[in-house]
Backbone as a ProteinNet text record, in pm:
[ID]
protein_1_A
[PRIMARY]
MTLFKNKYRIETTRLKHWDYSSDGEYFVTICTKNRKECFGEIRNGIMGLNEMGKAVAICWQNIPSHFPFTELGAWIVMPNHVHGIIIINNVNPNPRKGAINRAFTGNGNVGWISRFYDHIIFGEKESEEIYNYILNNPFKWEQDRNNPENLWM
[TERTIARY]
-3358.6	-3341.1	-3543.5	-3540.7	-3721.3	-3776.7	-3936.6	-3913.8	-3907.7	-3905.3	-3953.1	-3977.6	-4098.4	-4169	-4149.2	-4177.2	-4156.4	-4009.4	-3948.5	-3786	-3691.6	-3605.8	-3554.7	-3420.7	-3434.2	-3292.1	-3254.6	-3186.1	-3084.6	-3060.1	-3162	-3195.5	-3020.6	-3054.3	-2935.6	-2861.1	-2687.4	-2659.6	-2553.2	-2615	-2687.1	-2733.4	-2690.4	-2710.3	-2847.2	-2949.5	-3126.4	-3115.5	-3171.8	-3198.5	-3070.9	-2900.4	-2870	-2891.9	-2860.1	-2876.8	-2720.6	-2697.2	-2547.3	-2528.3	-2639.6	-2512.8	-2490.9	-2521.1	-2462.6	-2358.1	-2256.3	-2169.9	-2058.7	-1931.3	-1893.9	-1802.7	-1689.3	-1631.2	-1635.7	-1751.2	-1740.5	-1573.3	-1539.1	-1522.3	-1584.8	-1563.4	-1615.3	-1522.8	-1583.8	-1502.4	-1598.4	-1498.4	-1580.7	-1493.3	-1614.5	-1520.2	-1508.2	-1502.2	-1538.5	-1586.2	-1673.3	-1750.5	-1693.3	-1720.7	-1645.2	-1510.4	-1451.3	-1306.1	-1266.2	-1239.4	-1103.1	-997.4	-944.3	-816.2	-781.9	-789.2	-774.8	-771.5	-671.2	-637	-455.1	-402.2	-253.7	-239.6	-140.9	-53.9	16	-1.9	142.1	225.4	309.9	484.4	533.5	573	668	573.1	496	396.5	356.6	371.7	369.4	290.8	143.3	65.9	85.1	132.5	129.7	35.6	-28.3	-159.1	-171	-202.7	-148.1	-213.7	-299.9	-363	-498.5	-573.6	-699.8	-696.5	-635	-597.1	-581.5	-542.9	-460	-574.5	-658.2	-770.5	-885.4	-890.4	-985.8	-882.5	-826.8	-743.4	-767.2	-748.5	-770.2	-974.1	-1031.1	-1129	-1186.8	-1078	-1147.1	-1055	-956.5	-888.9	-1015.4	-1076.1	-1183.1	-1309.1	-1326	-1513.5	-1489.4	-1421.6	-1445.2	-1453.6	-1437.8	-1475.4	-1554.9	-1611.8	-1764.1	-1920.1	-1826.1	-1871.1	-1766.6	-1847	-1742.9	-1774.5	-1894.4	-1928.9	-1854.9	-1709.8	-1636.7	-1497.2	-1441.9	-1287.5	-1207.7	-1153.4	-1085.8	-974	-948.1	-920.2	-826.2	-747.5	-723.7	-744.9	-660	-710	-654.6	-655.3	-575	-688.8	-639.1	-602.3	-565.2	-681	-606.6	-639.4	-582.9	-576.4	-723.1	-840.5	-933.7	-1065.6	-1022.2	-1088.6	-1069	-1147.6	-1090.2	-1099.7	-1066.4	-1043.1	-1084.6	-1150.1	-1077.1	-1188.1	-1149.1	-1172.4	-1285.1	-1442.8	-1523.1	-1540.1	-1504.2	-1510.2	-1658.4	-1707.2	-1911.3	-1787.9	-1839.4	-1825.8	-1975.7	-2045.3	-2218.5	-2250.3	-2057.8	-2108.7	-2197.4	-2209.1	-2288.7	-2336.1	-2473	-2592.8	-2563.1	-2555.2	-2659	-2742.8	-2813.5	-2909.7	-2816.2	-2769.5	-2701.5	-2570.8	-2597.1	-2485	-2513.1	-2567.3	-2604	-2575	-2542.5	-2512	-2337.9	-2266.1	-2095.7	-2103.8	-2112.8	-2092.2	-2175.5	-2264	-2394.3	-2235	-2213.9	-2150	-1980.2	-1923.8	-1811.2	-1754.9	-1892	-1849.6	-1925.4	-1974.6	-2093.1	-1957.9	-1887	-1812.7	-1730	-1636.6	-1560	-1610.2	-1466.9	-1584	-1508.2	-1599.1	-1487.7	-1683.7	-1664.7	-1738.6	-1737.8	-1837.4	-1845.1	-1959.4	-1919.4	-2009.1	-2149.4	-2235.3	-2370.4	-2366.9	-2309.2	-2282.3	-2227.7	-2195.4	-2073.7	-2001.7	-1937.9	-1936.8	-1880.4	-1993.4	-1960.4	-1932.9	-1865	-1859.9	-1937.4	-1942.6	-1948.7	-1814.8	-1741	-1617.3	-1637.4	-1668.3	-1706.8	-1620	-1510.8	-1405.7	-1273	-1159	-1055.4	-968.1	-1006.3	-927.2	-940.4	-1100.9	-1119.6	-1087.1	-1120.3	-1077.6	-915	-810.9	-635.1	-618.6	-748.9	-721.5	-766	-848.6	-923.5	-786.6	-705	-615	-516.4	-472	-333.5	-375.3	-510.4	-550.6	-457.1	-624.6	-526.5	-461.7	-344.2	-207	-173.2	-183.6	-121.6	-179	-285.5	-348.3	-274.6	-192.5	-105.4	27.7	47.6	124.9	48	-41.4	-119.7	-268.2	-183.6	-233	-253.2	-160.1	-202.8	-245.6	-312.3	-474.9	-593.7	-582.8	-694.7	-801.3	-881.5	-1002.3	-1027.4	-1053.1	-1066.7	-966.7	-884.4	-761.5	-834.9	-869.1	-913.5	-909.9	-799.2	-697.9	-772.6	-801.1	-845.9	-1018	-1067.3	-1236.8	-1269.6	-1246.6	-1269.4	-1253.9	-1141.3	-1105.4	-1178.6
-2798.4	-2860.3	-2915.1	-3054.4	-3064.7	-3111.8	-3153.9	-3171.9	-3309.7	-3414.1	-3556.8	-3614.2	-3634.5	-3641.2	-3521.9	-3464.5	-3328.9	-3255.1	-3354.1	-3292	-3256	-3246.2	-3070.3	-3250.7	-3231.7	-3349.6	-3312.8	-3296.5	-3305.9	-3322.2	-3274.8	-3382.7	-3420.5	-3557.3	-3579.7	-3543.1	-3569.1	-3517.6	-3596.9	-3714.7	-3788	-3795.5	-3823.1	-3817	-3850.8	-3806.2	-3804.9	-3867.8	-4022.4	-4065.6	-4176.7	-4239.7	-4282.4	-4400.2	-4515.9	-4667.1	-4642	-4643.1	-4645.2	-4782.4	-4873.8	-5024	-5080.2	-5019.3	-5017.3	-4922.6	-5054.3	-5041.9	-4949.5	-4919	-4770.8	-4768.6	-4681.7	-4607.4	-4551	-4589.6	-4484	-4445.9	-4259.7	-4203.8	-4235.8	-4254.1	-4242.8	-4210	-4102.7	-4021.1	-4035.3	-4104.5	-4162	-4087.5	-4043.9	-3964.1	-3977	-3967.7	-3967.8	-3892	-3912.7	-3800.7	-3800.8	-3560.6	-3495	-3403.8	-3503.4	-3535.4	-3577.9	-3710.6	-3720.5	-3791.4	-3816.4	-3864.1	-3949	-4079.5	-4235.9	-4299.5	-4299.2	-4415	-4361.9	-4294.5	-4256.2	-4097.2	-4142.7	-3988.2	-3997	-3819.5	-3836.1	-3744.8	-3727.3	-3783.6	-3712	-3565.6	-3572.6	-3664.4	-3611.8	-3645	-3842.3	-3880.8	-4062.7	-4070.3	-4156.8	-4161.7	-4323.9	-4339.7	-4379	-4450.4	-4555	-4638.4	-4688.1	-4622.7	-4699.8	-4845.2	-4854	-5055	-5009.4	-4869.7	-4912.1	-4894.3	-4774.4	-4767.9	-4854.1	-4963.5	-5096.7	-5157.3	-5191.1	-5233.9	-5182.5	-5048.6	-5025.6	-5026.9	-5035.3	-5083.5	-5188.7	-5344.7	-5407.6	-5454	-5340.5	-5374.8	-5394.8	-5194.7	-5189.4	-5273.5	-5381.7	-5454.8	-5514.6	-5562.8	-5677.5	-5721.3	-5556.7	-5512.7	-5615.5	-5622.2	-5789.8	-5884.6	-5916.6	-6049.1	-6075.3	-5958.6	-5944.2	-5930.8	-5893.4	-5816.2	-5835.1	-5970.9	-6003.6	-5922.2	-5870.9	-5732.4	-5683	-5618	-5487.8	-5529.2	-5384.8	-5380.6	-5235.2	-5320.7	-5147.8	-5043.4	-4969.4	-4843	-4857.5	-4724.2	-4642.7	-4588.5	-4632.5	-4615	-4546.7	-4468.6	-4458	-4399	-4404.4	-4414.6	-4312.8	-4209.6	-4051.3	-4112.3	-3991.7	-3968	-3957.8	-3923.7	-3906.9	-3925.2	-3970.2	-3997.1	-4104.8	-4161.7	-4274.2	-4245.2	-4288.9	-4233	-4357.1	-4393.7	-4477.8	-4465.2	-4507.9	-4594.2	-4738.6	-4739.2	-4847.8	-4944	-4987.6	-5005	-5125.1	-5074.6	-5223.4	-5307.5	-5424	-5503.8	-5579.2	-5561.1	-5636.5	-5775.5	-5869.5	-6013.9	-6078.3	-6116.4	-6189	-6033.9	-5999.4	-5891.6	-5960.1	-5853.9	-5925.6	-5763.8	-5820.2	-5774.6	-5655.9	-5729.2	-5649.2	-5517.9	-5457.4	-5361	-5236.9	-5235.3	-5084.7	-5125.9	-5241.4	-5186	-5193.1	-5105.9	-5117.8	-5057.8	-4896.4	-4870	-4879.8	-4976	-5006.2	-5048.5	-5122.7	-5267.2	-5253.9	-5126.1	-5107.8	-4954	-4912.7	-4828.2	-4888.4	-5086.2	-5090.9	-5208.7	-5194.5	-5295.4	-5165.8	-5229.6	-5179.3	-5081.6	-5034.5	-4925.9	-4741.5	-4788.6	-4630	-4558.9	-4428.8	-4312.1	-4235.5	-4302.8	-4224.9	-4129	-4054.1	-3990.3	-4032.3	-3996	-4034.3	-4045.5	-3963.8	-3919	-3941.4	-3985.1	-4034.4	-3903	-3873.7	-3842.7	-3929	-3962.9	-4010.9	-3928.8	-3996.1	-3936.5	-4045.8	-4009.7	-4060.1	-4066	-4136.7	-4128.1	-4163.4	-4008	-4032.6	-3998.5	-4068.3	-4039.6	-4130.4	-4202.2	-4162.7	-4091.3	-3958.9	-3826.2	-3812.2	-3864.1	-3767.3	-3890.4	-4033	-4143.1	-4084.3	-4084.6	-4066.8	-3894.2	-3790	-3671.9	-3715.6	-3828.3	-3890.3	-3980.9	-4007.2	-4150	-4099.5	-3882.5	-3876.5	-3807.6	-3724.3	-3675.1	-3766.9	-3904.1	-3990.5	-4018.4	-4053.2	-4041.6	-3974.1	-3791.2	-3760.3	-3720.1	-3768.9	-3696.7	-3639.4	-3784.2	-3733.8	-3606.9	-3595.4	-3455.9	-3366.1	-3306.7	-3230.2	-3190.3	-3268.1	-3298.1	-3125.5	-3051.1	-2979.7	-2807.8	-2902.1	-2792.8	-2843.1	-2971.2	-3080.6	-3015.4	-2976.8	-2994.9	-3062.5	-3193.9	-3288.7	-3262.9	-3236.3	-3167.3	-3073.3	-3173.5	-3078.9	-2921.8	-2880.1	-2751.6	-2686.4	-2709.2	-2631.4	-2578.3	-2657.6	-2682.8	-2517.2	-2470.3	-2333.1	-2226.4	-2271.6	-2116.2	-2140
3503.3	3641.7	3595.8	3619	3647.1	3758.8	3698	3902.7	3906.3	3987.2	3984.6	4048.1	4126.7	4224.1	4285.2	4303.7	4408.4	4389.4	4313.3	4352.5	4203.4	4257	4147.2	4057	3976.7	3947.2	3857.4	3772	3715.7	3595.9	3431.8	3353.4	3273.8	3235.5	3086	3057	3046.6	2947.7	2841.6	2864	2801	2585.3	2513.9	2408.5	2365.4	2328	2386.3	2202.8	2192.2	2078.4	2027.4	2085.4	2111.7	2199.1	2143.4	2154.8	2249.9	2423.7	2471.6	2445.8	2409.5	2342.7	2251	2100.8	2011.8	2002.5	1880.7	1860.4	1908.2	1908.3	1911.6	2043.1	2053.4	2153.1	2223.8	2387.6	2473.8	2580.3	2582.9	2645.5	2807.6	2873.2	2974.1	3138.7	3281.7	3335.7	3446.6	3533.5	3692.1	3768.1	3870.9	3969	4131.9	4190.5	4363.2	4399.5	4518.4	4588.1	4649.7	4590.2	4706.1	4598.5	4530	4458.5	4555.9	4650	4719.5	4635.9	4707.7	4670.5	4708.7	4668.3	4739.5	4680.6	4496	4475.4	4447	4485.8	4528.1	4490.4	4433.1	4421.8	4304.8	4194.8	4115.8	4185.1	4077.4	4112.5	3971.4	3977.5	3796.2	3730.5	3716.4	3622.4	3597.8	3732.2	3698.8	3838.9	3748.5	3865.3	3902.7	4147.3	4195.4	4181.1	4307.6	4292	4476.6	4515.6	4643	4638.7	4742.9	4712.6	4690.3	4743	4629.7	4541.6	4498.4	4286.9	4290.6	4333.2	4253.3	4222.8	4293.2	4379	4234.6	4201.8	4123.7	3957.9	3944.8	3765.9	3771.6	3922.4	3846.9	3816	3896.6	3844.5	3678.3	3661.7	3549.1	3416.7	3487.3	3343	3313.6	3437.6	3424	3387.8	3361.4	3300.2	3184.4	3060.2	2973.6	3028.5	3104.8	3196.8	3198	3294.4	3308.8	3182.9	3081.8	2992.4	2856.4	2816	2676.4	2571.9	2577.8	2422.4	2416.3	2524	2536.6	2535.6	2493.9	2529.6	2575.3	2629.6	2646.4	2573.1	2525.6	2476.3	2633.4	2597.7	2708.7	2790.3	2888.7	3093.5	3140.1	3231.5	3362.2	3495.5	3611.8	3755.3	3752.6	3856.9	3834.2	3984.1	4125.1	4227.9	4270	4257.3	4222.2	4096.3	3951.5	3931.7	3856.6	3732.5	3618.6	3533.3	3414.6	3265.6	3152.9	3047.4	3011.4	2884.4	2798.5	2640.8	2659.6	2734.4	2619.3	2496.7	2491.3	2244.2	2307.6	2281.4	2229.6	2122.5	2123.5	2066.7	2033.6	1922.6	1985.5	1937	1903.9	1870.1	1925.5	2052.9	2112.8	2196.5	2161.1	2158.9	2323.4	2407.4	2570.5	2659.9	2743.4	2753.6	2849.9	2955.7	3073.8	3063.3	2895.2	2815.9	2915.3	2937.6	3040.3	3158.4	3196.3	3348.2	3368.8	3292	3274.2	3369.6	3404.9	3508.1	3633.6	3593.4	3770.5	3851	3737.7	3844.1	3828.9	3744.8	3845.7	3958	4007.1	4077.5	4198.3	4174.4	4245.3	4349.1	4342	4425.4	4480.9	4507.9	4701.4	4751.7	4866.2	4983.9	4926.9	4721	4694.7	4727	4708.9	4753.7	4613.3	4513.6	4339.5	4321.9	4328.8	4222.3	4153.5	4221.8	4112.2	3993.9	3916.6	3791.8	3778.4	3603	3586.6	3396.1	3334.3	3246.2	3095.4	3042.1	2910.8	2764.5	2657.3	2510.8	2415.8	2338	2221.7	2127.3	2143.1	2021.2	1879.3	1764.4	1628.3	1562	1506.1	1350	1537.6	1409.6	1466.3	1509.8	1476.8	1511.4	1615.5	1663.1	1822	1870.1	1814.2	1876	1946.2	1836.9	1876.1	2022.7	2008.3	2058.1	2191.9	2187.1	2353.6	2450.6	2326.7	2354.6	2420.5	2361.3	2422.2	2560.3	2532.8	2656.1	2806	2788.9	2890.3	2940.1	2825.6	2844.5	2877.6	2852.8	2900.1	3111.5	3111.8	3217.5	3330.8	3358.8	3506.2	3457.7	3352.1	3348.5	3332.5	3372.1	3393.8	3473.9	3577.4	3670.3	3813.2	3784.9	3795.3	3755.1	3622.6	3552.3	3587.4	3600.4	3587.4	3656.5	3630.7	3647.6	3778.2	3765.3	3918.7	3977.9	3975.7	4111.5	4233.3	4358.7	4443.2	4381.1	4402.6	4396.6	4380.6	4304.7	4061.7	4108.8	4213.4	4217.5	4210.5	4318.1	4268.7	4266.5	4138.4	4031.9	3948.2
[MASK]
+++++++++++++++++++++++++++++++++++++++++++++++++++++++++++++++++++++++++++++++++++++++++++++++++++++++++++++++++++++++++++++++++++++++++++++++++++++++++

């Protein structure tokens, strides 16, 4: 940790010297504050969205309409987080590229944590592994590190 304006701050987890507005696939995980489960629940490996979860899903699906240089890969809304792949294709460069996460988490009444996890996807094999991880996430909810029951394990 480093000091900024006499306060400790956590260093970025982002890859140094990488232009996150460049073409590519990005795996993103965004969690609710305190891992509060507010998007629905999982039963028998199936995520059932409540009204707030449905609103989050609609916001996620609308990312490309607000950022036309993006496409969505696999994604899922879980009880307290969202996993998704955002594909950036700079056919029409746009200076607002860095604002995708802020735009998504800035809407609605959801309390999101201030940081999010992102990962640059390198290669077809990694893309397939992450795709499978996202689709199988509801089946593994009992072991998921974002499941509040697992926070202190």
